N, C-alpha and C positions, 0 to 999 in steps of 0.2 A: 480382609473386607469380603463379606459375602457375596457370593456370585450365583446367581439363578439362571439357569438355562432353560429357555422356552422351546418346548417341542413344536414340530409342524402340527397344524390343525388337523383334527380328524375329518373324514369325508363328511360328516354330518354338521360341520362347523358352518356358521353363517357369514364367515370371512370369505369373499369371493376372490378368487385367484385366477389371473390371466396369464397365460404363458407368454414367452418370447415370441415376438412376430418376426416371420422371414421378411428378408430385404425386398422381396418382389410383392408385398402385400398392397393392395389398392385401398384407396380412401373408403370405398363402400365396405370393404370387408373389415376395416379398422372400426368403422361406425358400428357395424353390426356386431363385432365382438364386445363393445363397450356398452351394448344395450343388454347386458345380462340381467338375469333376475334369479331370486331364490324363493323357496317357500315362505320365508319370513319377510322378504322386502323385494320391492322392484324399484330399480334406479337406472336411468340412463344418464350416461356422463358424457362430457365434452369429448370429442375425438381428439387423440393424441396426435402428435407429428408422426409422419411415416417414420420407419426405422431408417436411421441416417448411419454410413458407415465410414470410418476413416482409420487407417492404420499409420500414422506417422512414424517416422524413423525418430527414436527419442534423441538421436545425435543433433536432429534439427533444432532442439531446444537448448543447445549450449548457449550460456547467456552472452558470451562476446567472443568473437574471433577477429584477428587482425584483418582490416579491410583495406583495399587500395583506394577508396574514396578520398578524394583529396580535399581539404578545405583551403579556402583563399587567405590571403594576408589580412591581418588587421592593421590599423594604423600603428599599433605598438604593442608591445607585450609586456607583461609585468616582471621583466627581468631584474629589476632592483626594486626595493620597497622603501619608500619615503613616507613618512618620517620615522625613523626608529625611535627617536625620542619624541615624548609628547610635545606638540606644538600649539602655541596660541593662535587664535584666528581673529579677525576684526571683532573688537568688543561690542561694536554696534550690532553685530549679527547675533551676539548671544544676549542682547537686550529684549528678551521674550517673556514679558509678564504673563501671569496666569490669566487665561481668557476671561473676560467678564461674562460672557453669554454662555453659563454653563447650564442653566435650568431649560434644557431642551424637552419640550413636551412629547414623550415617546408613546402617548396615549392617543395622540391626534392621528388620523388616517393620512398616509402620505399619498399624494397623487402621482408623485414622481420619484423614481429610484434616484438615490443621491449621487450615483456615479455619473449620471448623465449631465449634472449641472456642476460638478465639483471641478473647480480649476486645477487642483492638484493632480486630477488624472491625466492632465496634458503636460505635466512637468517631467515625465519620464525621460530618460536618455540611455545612451549606451556608450560609456565613456572610452572603451578602447577600440571603438569603431571610427574609420575616417569619417570626420564630419559628425561624430556620435551625438554631439550636443543639439545638432538640428534634426537627428533622426526621430521620427514619429512613431511612439510605442502605442499610443491610443488611437484607434481607428474606428469611426462610425460607419456602418456599411451604407447609411444614407448619403454620407459624404462622396459614396463612390457609385452613386446612381441607384442603388436599391430603393424601390418604391413602397413595398410592403403593402401593396393594395390588394392582394390576392389574385391579381390577373397579369400584371407584369411579370416576364420571366427575369428573375433577379440572380441567376446563376453566376452570370458574368461579373455582376457588381460584387457579389461576395467574394468571388476569387480574386477580383482586382485589390480589394481591400487586404486580403492576405498577402498577395504578391508583391505590393506596391514597395518602392524603394529597394528593388532588386532582392527580395527575399525569395529563397530556392529551397527545394527540398532537400533532406539529408545533411544539412549544414555544409553545402557546397557553395554558398554564396561568400561574399567577403567578410561576413560575420560569423563564420563557422556555425558552431551549434548553439552558442550561447550569446552572440553579439547582436543578433537581430530579433529581439523579443517583439511580440505584438499582442496587444489586448484588442480583440475584436468585439466591439459593442453592438448589440442588436437591440434596437428600441421596438417597443410592442408594434405588432401588425402581423399580416400574414405575407409571407414571402414564398412565391411560387418558383420552384426551380425544377430543371428538366434534366439536369445531369449532375453529377457529384461536385459538392463543395469540398476542396481537397485542403486539409490542414497540413502544417509543417511542425517540425520541432520548434519549440519556443513560442508556440502559439496558444493564447488562452482566449476562449470565446465565452463571453457573458451576455445573456439576455436579461431583459427586465423582469425581476422575480415578481413585481407587483401585478404584472399582466404578461405572461410569457409570451414571447413572439412564437409564432407558428411557422415552421419551415416545411412547406407542403410539396410533396413530389408531384410533379404534373403528371396528367393522364397519358402524355405523349412520351414519358420516360420508357427507355427501352428495357427489354427483359434483363434482368441481372443488375441493374443500376442500384447503386448505393447513394442515398440522400448526402450524406455527409461521411467522408473518408478521413478518419483520425489517424489512418496509418500513413506515415511519411515514407513512401517507397524509395526514397533515397538512401535510406539506411535499413538493415535488418530489423525485424521487428523487436528484437531484443535490445536494440539500441535507440528505440522510440522512446526518449525522455521528454518530460517538460512540455506536456500536450495537455489542454483542458477544455472541458465543454460543460456549462452549467446553465440552468434556467432557460430551457427551450423545450418546445413541443415539436416533435418529429412526426410528420402526418403523411401516411402513404394511402389514405383511404379513397383518393382519386384514381389510383391505379387499378387496372383490372384484377379483381380478386385471384384469378388463376395464374397471373404473372408471378415470377419470383423477384421480388425486390427486398432491399434491406434499408432500414432506417440509418444504421450506422455501423461502419467498419471500425473496430476498436481493437486493432492488433497492435497493442502498446505495451510499455514496460513500466518501470519505476517512476515515481515523481509524476504521475499523470493523474487528472481527476475527471471523473465522470459524476455529476452530482445534480439532483433536482431536475431531471429530464423525463419528459412523459413522451411515451411512443404510442401513436394511435393508428391502428390497422383495421382493415374491414375483418368482420367475423368470418370464420370458415374460409379463410384465404390462404395463400400460399407465402404470404409476407413473413419477414423475420425482422424482428426488431433490432438485436445487435448480433453481428457476426464478427468473428475474429480471424481474419486471413491476411497472413503476411506474405503471400506468394507473388503479388503483383510486383513489376520492376525488377525481377530477377531474385527477389529474396525467397527464404525458406517458407515452407507452408506453415511454419509456426505461428501461433497468435501472440507471441511476446511473453514477458516476464513481469507481470504486473502486481499491484498490492492492494488497490482498494476501489471501489465503486460504490454509490449508494444513494438511497432516497429517490429511487426510480419507479415509474409506474408503466405498465403495458396493458393495453386493450386490444383485444382481437388478434388476429394473426395466427399463423402455424405455430411459430416457436417465439418466446419473448427474447431470451438470450441463448445464442448457440455458442457455447462456451468453448474455447480452444487456447489454453494458456498454461504457463508452468504452474502458477499459484495465484490465489485471489482471496481477500475477504470482501464478501458481498453483503451490505447492510440495508434493512428496511426497503424492500421491494414489493410493490404489489402487482399482481398478475391476475387479469379479469378476463374471462371468455377466450382464453388462449389455448390452443391445442396442447402444447407443451410449454410450461413456465421456463425452466431452464434445462436445456438439452446438452449434455456434456460430451463433446468430442474428445476431448482430451484434458486431463488436469493430473498434477502430482499431488497437489494439496489444495481443496477448496473449502472455505469456511463460509457458510450460509447463516446469516443471522437475521431474524426479523422478516422472513420470507412469507407473505401472505397470498395464497392462491384461492380463487374462487371461480366455480364453473370452468375447471381446467381438467384436461385429459389426464396428463400426468403433471405433477408439480415439479418434480426433480427428476429428470432421467440420465442416470449415470450408467445405464445397464447395456449401452449399444456395443460395447467392446470389452476387451480385457486389460486395456492399458491405463485405465484410470488408477490413481494412487489411493487417495482418500478423500472422502466427502464427510462433512459435518454439517448438520441442520439442527440449530437450535432456536429457541424462542420464537417459534412460527406456528401458523395456523393453515388449515386447509378445510375449505368447506365446498362440499360437492365436487370432489376430485375423483377421477377414476382409479388413480393411484397416487399416492403421496410421494413415495420415493421408490424409484426402480434402479437397483444398483447390480454391480458385478464385483466389487472389491470391498475393501474396508470402509465401513460407515458407521457414523455415530449420530444418534438422534437424541434430542434432549428437549424437554419442555415442549411438546408439540400439541395443540388442539386440534382435533380431527372431528368434522361433523359431517354427516350425510355422504361418506365416502367410501370407496372400495379399500383394498389393502392399504396399511400404512407404509409396509415395506415389502418389496420383492426382491429376492436375490437370485439371479439367473432364472427368473421366470417363476419362482416358487415364493408363494407368500409365507412370511415369518410368522404369520398369526398373532399380530399385535394390533392394538387400536389405538386409543388415546394415550397420549405420553405426557400429560400435564405433570409436571413435578416429578418426572421419571428420566433416567438416563439409559439408553439401550445401545449397545455396540455389538456389531458383527465384525469380527477380525481378532487378531491377537491381543490378549489382554495379560498384564503383568500385575499381580497382587504384591506389592513390596513386601510386607511382613513375611509372606510365605519365601519369597527370595532370601531373606535375611536368614530364614531357617535352614533353608535347603543349601545355601551357597557356602562353599568352603574354598579358600584360596582363589584361584583364577578360573574356578568352574562356572560355565555359563549355565543359565536355567531354561528349560523349555517353556514357552509361554502356553497359556490357555487358549487353544484354537477354538474359538467359539462360531456357533453357527446360530447365534442369537442369544445375547446375554444382558440380563438387567444388572446394573450396578447400583451402588449405594448412590442417591442422588447428590451431585457435586454440592458441597457447603458453598454458599455464595456470600455469606458474611454481609458486609455493608456495600457490596457492588451492585445490588439491584435497586430498581425503582419501586414505586409503590405497586406496580402490577406484578411484581416477582421476577421480571425479565432483566437481565443485565442492562444497566443504565447506558444509553447512548445520547449523544448531542449532536444535533445538526449543525453544519457549518454556519458560523454567524456570518450574516450579510447586512445586517441593520436595516432591514426594509423599512422598519418605522421611524427611522431617523432621517432628517433632512440634510442638505449638503453642508449646512452651517454647523452642524455637529461634527465635522472633521477638520483637521489641522494638518496641512502639508508639513512634512519635516524640512522641506526646501525654504518654506516661509520662515521656518525657525532658525535658518543659517546654515544647515547642512548642505554640502555640495553634492555628495554622491558620486564624485569623479574618481574614485580609487585611488587618489593621490592625497587629497586635503584630508587633514585630521578632522573627523567630523565628532569626535568624542563629547566635547562640552556642547556643542549645539544639540545633539541628541538627547543627552542627559537632561538639559535644561528644559527642553521641550517636553520629555517625559514627565518630569516632576510638574511642570506647569499643567499639562493635560490631564494628569491623573484624576479620576473621578469627574471628569469634565467633558474634554474632547476626545475623539478618536484619532490617534495619530496615524497618519498615512504617509507610507514611503513610497514615492514615485520610482519608478524602475531606476536603478543606478547601483553603484557599488559603494557602500559606506565604510571607510576605514575609520577604525577606533584604535587607540593606544592605551586605554584603560578599561576597566569592568564597567559596563553599562548596568546600571541597578534600574530594574523595572519595579516600579511601586505598585502596591495594591491599587485597583480602580484603573489600570492602564488596559487599553484596547488598541492593538497595533494591526494595521493592513498593509499588506504589500501589493505590489503591481507586478504580475509575471515573474514573481519570485525575486523581488528586491533583496539585495544582498548586504549583509553586515559582514565584514571581514577585520580579523585580529591583525595587529602589526605592533612590533616593538618589544623592548626589553621586558616590560611588565609581563609578557607571556612566554619569557624564553627558559625560565628555571623549571625544570622537571621535578626537581626536590620540593618546590613550592608552587605547584600549579595553581593558576588562578582562572575563575570563569570569565569568559568573554562577555556573555549574558547572564546576569543574576536575576533571577526571577522571585522577587520578594526576599525577606530576610527571616531568619529563624523566629518562629513565633507569630510571625504575621498572618493575617486572614483576610481574604477579600477576592475581587475579581481580577484575573489577568487573561485576556484572550489575544492569541497570536495566529493570524492567518496569512498565507500566500507569501511567506518569507523564507529565506535561503541564508544559511550560516557557513562560513568559512574561514580559512586562515590565509594571509596574504604572503606568508614566508614560513621557513622551517621553525616552528615554535613550540618546542616540546613540553612547555609549561601551560598550554592552553587547554582549558575545559570550556567547550564551546558554549554549552547552556547548563545551568545549574539551576533547579527548582527548589527552593526552600519553604515555600508557603502552601497554604491550603485555602479552600474556599469556604464560605458559609454553607454553600450548597454543593451536591455532586457536580463536578465537572466545571465549576467556577474558573478553575485554572486550566486552560485548553489551548492545544496546538492542533490546527487543522491545515492540511496541505502544506506544511513546513517542513523543509528538507535540509540536509547537510552535505556539503561536496567538499571534500579536502583534496586539492590538486585537481588535475584534468582539465583545466580551462584557463583561458587567457587572462584573467583577473587575478592569478596568483603566481608568485615565483616558483612554486612547487612544480609548475608545469615544465619548466626548463632546468630547474636545479636538482631534481631528484630522477637522474636518468641512469646512474651507475648501477649495473647489474650486481647482485648480491649484496649491495649496500643501501637498503632501503632508508629513507630520511625519517628521523623522529619528527613527523610533521605536526602532531598535536598529542597531548597527554590522553585526553578522553572527549568523547563527543557528547555526551549527555550524562548528567549526574542528577539522579531524584533522591534527595536527601531524607533523612528518617522522618522529619515531621511534615514532608510534603504530600500533597494529593494532586494529581494532575490527569487529564484527559487528552490523549494522543490519537489522532486519526489521520491516517495516510502520510506517514513520514519514512523517509529513506535516509539513513545515515551510511553514507558512501565515501569510503576512501577509494580514490579513483585508481582503477586498473588500467585504464587507457585515457587518451586524450581525446577530449570532445572537439578541441579547436585546432588540432593541428596533428602532427605525427610524432610527437615526442614519447619517448619511452618514459612509462611512469613506475617507479620504484619507491613506493611511499608506505611508511610503516607507522600509521597512526597506533597509539598504545592501546587503547581501549574503546570499546563501543558504548554501550548503554549499562550503567551502573545504577541498580536500583535498591535503594534501602528503604524506600517508602513504605510507610504502615498505615496511612490514612485512607487509602483507596487509590488505586492506579488502573487506568484503562488504556489499553493499547491494542488499537484497531487498524490492522493493515500497515504493519511497520516492517521494514528490512534493514539490516545491519551488516555491512558487507567489508571484508578485506582488512580487519583490524588485527593486531598482533597477537593479543593475549586472549581476548574473548570478543564476541559480538554482544552477548547479553549476560549479565551477571546479577542475580537476585541474592543480595546479602542480608540475611535475617529480615527479609521483607515480608509484609502481611498485606493481604486484601489486594491481590493482583488479578486482573482479568486480561488475557491476550487472545485475540482472534487474528491469527496468522502472524508468525515470525519467520521471516525468510532471511537466510544466511548464505553466504559464500565466503569460503577460506581465501586467504591472500594468494593471489596467483604465483607469487614468487616464493612462498613457503614451500619446503622446508630450507631454503637457501637464502638467508642463514636460518638455523634452527631458532624457534622460539625458546626462551622469551626475547632473544636477540631481535634487534638492535636495544631493547629495553632491559634494564635490570628490576626485577620483581621488587615491589615496595610492599611490606608487610601491614603499613599503615592503610593501605588501600585493598588489603586482602587478595593481593594478586596471586595468580597461579604461578608455582615455580617449576612445573614440568619434572619433579624429581623423580616420579614414578616411571619415566621414560628411560631412566639410566639402566634399569633391570632388563628393559625390553631391548635395548640396543638397535632400535630401528628408527631411522631418520624421521620417518613420516609421523612419528609420535609426537615431534616437536612442532606442533601447528595449533593454530588458534582453535579455542574452544568456541563452538557455537553457542553454548548455553551452560551456565554454571548456576546450581542452586545450592547456596551454602548457608549454614548456620542453624542452630537449635532453635532459635527464636523465629524461624521462618513459619508462617502460618497461612493457610488459604490462598494458595495460588491455583488458579484454573486456567490452564493454557491449552487453547484449542488450535490446532493446525501448526506444524513446523515443517519448513523445508530447508534442510541443511546440505547443501551442494558443494562438491569439490570437483574442480574442472582441470586444474594443472598443478603441476609440481616443478617448481623452479623457474629460472629465468627463462626468457624468450618463449614463454607458455608452453614450457615443457610437458611432454605427455606423462601421464600417470605411470608411477614407478613401482607400486607396491602389487604384489599378488599377480605378477605377470601383466600389468596395465590394467587389472580389473579395478584396483582401489588406488587411492591416492593419500588417505589418512587413516591412522589407527583409531583415534578415539574422537569423538564430537560432543556428547552430552555427558555432564558430570554431576552427581549428587553428593553432598557431604553432609555429615552430621544431621541426617534427617531420621524421623521415626514417624510411626503411625499417627501420632498427635499433630504432626506438622500439617496434614490436610494439604497435601500437593497432588494435583492431578495433571497428567500430560496426556492429550489427546491427539491423535492422528500425528505420529512423528514419522517424518519422511526423511531419507537420507540418500545420497548419491555417492558413491565411490568411497565408502567408509567401512572398515572391519567391524568396528565395535559401536553399536548405536548408543548405549547407554553404560556407564561405568560409576563406580562408587569411589569416593575417598581419592580423588585426584588421579583416577585410572588405574589405581591399584588392583581393583577388582572389577571383573567384567560381568555385566548382568545379561545383557542383550546384544546380540550380533546381527548383521545383516543377512549372514548365511541362514540363521534360524528364523528370518523374518522376511524373506525375499518378496519383493514386490515393489510397485510404485517404480521409482528412478534407481531402485537398489535395495532399500530395506523400508519397511513400513510396519508400525506398531499402533494398534487402534487405540489402546489405552495402557498407561503405565500409572499405577495409584500408589501413593504413599499413605 
């Protein structure tokens, strides 16, 4: 692949360059620096945020460490699972005919959002909690005294709604981390608050999307106040799972502009969602929209380990997002009249997609320190920006429209001399061109990458992955704002119990069959046990409540030689619509023949088959026997065969999905030794979009693309199992050639125990075509039982190989951008690890190693 290096602009260039600003610089000086001019043009830009400095210890970002925080007792634990055999339930409950009222007029304007009036929203329960059937999941802030009149202080009312029924931070109440979920409903109105509204783990806040409620910080708020604190300080930020905020306006315009206040603290991790939120701040103020600070309550200063946020707007203020997290995919955000749109304190891998800046000093500032790993900015625009991207490490820019702005990219204070990047790919960092690697590589010899100071690459072939505008297709979270409550059917009205004990298979299947193409099937919070495959027909739309759970049970899922899907989305050859949001899938027992979700169908249009804010949890909670049954060191349970299977004929869109095999217990102190076989297995060829996904602690691999085509991924985050290499992979599983499993045979010649560990990514097969993977974080934390320390290279590394490519050639059109690793010797190998291409030693940076681009 041809690579063209761009030289620095000559002194006569009309590209303006602004040097790095010292930490003591004042606002007045910053403003004057950005009022630069040239002989060709004069342009005054928005003043950026002052230089911010942070030097966190990377060890603070470790994803989990044992904690002494105790959880209370549940009513019961799922120590035994019934029924093992499929069981009948009352026939009357299954007498659920197809609803007659299917012709809902979606074109009429809805005055009220369906959630406010839907009875099914009040049917959620927590089955393993004491008196769990009487526990209130749905909470309207008006029922707790909130007025929403723009005058009354509603702070206490909001916090009462969140803490009612003994809910506590950090999972320290009687419901652990999973047993006390709460959906906080905020009707339209203006809610004045004077201090922080505190969210806890297991809290989903939803405002009215038809008329977003305004949460306005009062003028009497103290300096340093955060309007909404999404960080549950009872746990470290890296344990802040299952928290959500959507459809609200956070307004700080009543606070003095020179005060430092924050709209939101979002120091959270996986399985969280921040969607459709607007931040309003005074222009030219010191206000910050989002910060990520996990230091309160004795936590570390890290900002968490997240996956996704999107569809946000920011007006005014000093900084829109003050980013401080391990990794993220951020999608479709607008910044207007902000000093700095996104200011990166710390990131190992950050993928920014659809970022639109207007009248902004710096759109993306990742140049304040040298600890940033890699940043990618794609499909974005900048209009009247002082600087588009300011960086200090590996940068990817692709398909960016720039208008009336200063430098498109500055690295360490120097302009790279590029401007508009529409239909172009530009990289600053280490680049590998795979054909050259093939020619130069012999045996186990590694190749030195091209260390670029600005490189144009051939524009990524996007195939059928784009919309009409040429940008990668994206899809907003379905909320069905145009439908009334009558368009929804509660699964409990159809006979399902959701109590974690009753076999709900028949009730769920009959409801889905009846509702397809008609009603939206709503799962009130609960644990829905199934003993057979649930087939989801085309025309199905499914909505959960604070991650309603479907769990597999029984002999149907017990044979690893004949694995069966728990959830089967369509059948081969079927075409249509399936949308799944706010759900969680798991297994209730050791079931080595379970594929949790299998997708077989495609849609008429891009993204018709979609998964939003839907997650997978295998073990680690009170609702599964795995919590207590899988504790023996060095003997991980074969809990499930595979998490997700995307078959050849399928096409699907995934946004914000965590495929987690538990490394620790969310609801107690039980040791978790769980060995799920495989993570996500992708054979799909019709179009696959993966935005903000994570796949952790599986035995053989986290992601495997097998002869797959037309795949776009924006952030894939991986952790190796903490218990590996004891036992050595593939144990406890036996590789199955029918599933193209890795056999780790190349490890025999190395005779190194840490070679026998999960592959983070495998791309295999001559028919592979058009894979565009943007941003990977492949992390290794421990070696062996009891969270043993790293044992390779004197404790520096814990794994030999992590990414492998097999049977690929130039024609396959595979591009891997911003690959980051921690504690790994070899970043990329070929042919099952038999040939090493790239090492961390040759690509040092980020959390250990970083490659800006690897091109096939």
